[in-house]
C-alpha positions in Angstrom: 15.3 6.2 -1.2 17.0 9.7 0.3 16.8 10.7 3.8 13.6 13.0 3.5 12.0 10.1 2.3 12.8 8.2 4.9 11.5 10.2 7.1 8.3 10.7 5.7 7.8 7.0 5.3 8.8 6.4 9.0 6.1 9.2 10.2 3.5 7.6 8.0 4.2 4.0 9.6 4.3 5.5 12.8 0.8 6.8 12.4 0.0 3.1 11.2 1.3 1.7 14.2 -0.5 4.2 16.4 -4.3 3.5 14.6 -3.4 -0.6 14.7 -3.5 -0.2 11.1 -0.6 -3.0 10.4 -2.5 -5.8 10.8 -3.5 -8.5 8.3 -7.1 -6.9 6.5 -6.5 -3.7 7.7 -7.8 -1.1 5.6 -7.1 2.9 5.6 -8.3 5.1 3.2 -5.9 7.2 0.8 -7.4 10.6 1.4 -6.0 9.9 5.7 -3.2 8.8 4.2 -2.4 12.0 2.2 -3.7 14.3 5.3 -0.9 12.3 7.5 1.6 13.2 4.6 0.1 16.6 4.4 -0.3 16.2 0.8 -2.7 18.6 -0.8 -3.3 18.5 -4.6 -3.5 21.8 -6.5 -6.4 22.5 -8.5 -4.6 23.6 -11.3 -0.7 22.8 -11.8 1.9 21.3 -14.3 1.8 17.4 -15.0 5.5 17.4 -13.5 3.7 18.6 -10.0 1.6 16.2 -9.9 3.9 14.0 -10.8 5.9 14.9 -7.9 3.2 14.7 -5.3 2.2 11.3 -6.6 6.0 10.4 -6.0 5.8 11.4 -2.7 3.2 9.4 -1.4 4.5 6.4 -3.3 8.2 6.7 -1.2 6.2 6.7 2.0 4.0 4.2 1.4 7.2 2.1 -0.3 8.8 2.7 3.2 6.0 1.3 4.8 5.7 -1.6 2.6 9.3 -2.7 3.1 8.9 -2.7 6.6 5.7 -4.9 6.6 7.3 -7.6 4.2 9.6 -8.1 6.8 6.6 -8.8 9.0 5.0 -11.0 6.2 2.8 -8.6 5.5 1.6 -7.1 1.8 0.6 -3.6 1.8 -1.6 -3.4 -1.4 -3.4 -0.4 -3.1 -6.8 -0.7 -4.8 -8.4 2.8 -6.1 -6.2 4.9 -4.2 -7.1 3.4 -0.9 -4.7 0.7 0.9 -4.9 -3.1 2.4 -3.0 -5.2 4.3 -3.5 -8.5 2.4 -5.0 -11.6 4.8 -2.4 -14.5 5.4 -4.4 -16.4 2.7 -3.8 -13.7 0.0 0.4 -13.6 0.6 0.4 -16.3 -2.2 -1.1 -14.9 -4.7 1.3 -11.6 -4.3 4.3 -13.9 -4.2 3.0 -15.3 -7.5 2.6 -11.8 -9.0 6.3 -11.0 -7.8 7.6 -14.3 -9.6 5.5 -13.5 -12.8 6.8 -9.7 -12.5 10.7 -11.4 -12.2 9.6 -13.9 -15.3 8.8 -11.1 -17.7 12.1 -9.3 -16.7 14.6 -12.3 -16.9 12.5 -12.7 -20.7 13.7 -8.9 -21.3 17.2 -9.6 -19.8 17.5 -12.9 -22.1 16.2 -11.1 -25.3 18.3 -8.0 -25.0 21.6 -10.1 -24.4 20.5 -12.7 -27.3 20.6 -9.7 -29.5 23.0 -7.3 -28.4 26.1 -7.5 -31.4 29.2 -8.4 -30.7 31.5 -5.3 -30.7 34.1 -3.3 -28.8 32.1 -4.9 -25.3 32.4 -8.3 -23.6 30.2 -11.0 -25.2 26.6 -10.8 -22.8 26.6 -15.0 -23.1 27.5 -14.9 -18.9 24.5 -12.5 -18.5 21.9 -15.0 -20.7 23.0 -18.0 -18.8 22.5 -16.4 -15.4 19.2 -15.1 -16.5 18.3 -18.5 -18.0 19.4 -20.3 -14.8 17.1 -17.8 -12.7 14.5 -18.2 -14.8 14.9 -22.3 -14.6 14.6 -21.5 -10.8 11.3 -19.7 -11.0 9.8 -22.8 -12.3 7.2 -24.5 -9.9 8.8 -28.0 -9.3 6.0 -30.7 -9.2 
């Protein structure tokens, strides 16, 4: 994240703190976030312009999300609005994170197993590491 994104994220997080919106269950509208970030969508523009605007908002939200993760809180987005999950919902979010990690490990294993041997070192070590990480994600009963 570049310096500009960090400054924007800090500004948004300060606004959240000032408005007591960093507690479990807090809800705030995406339109208000865009107002705080001074985001204005043009009536017409190219696809890249809209993508840049969305990325600007996402980088500020991601900054806030990372701070909140350190406090045991998750900032969720639903239909363009935001909410900090309740403590009771954190388990489900952790499960979603692990499921996502598992999918990526599966892709890593597939890629490393199917990469032809050539002028590069074989990917056996990466395959073994990915398999071990995948095994560590399995719930122990």
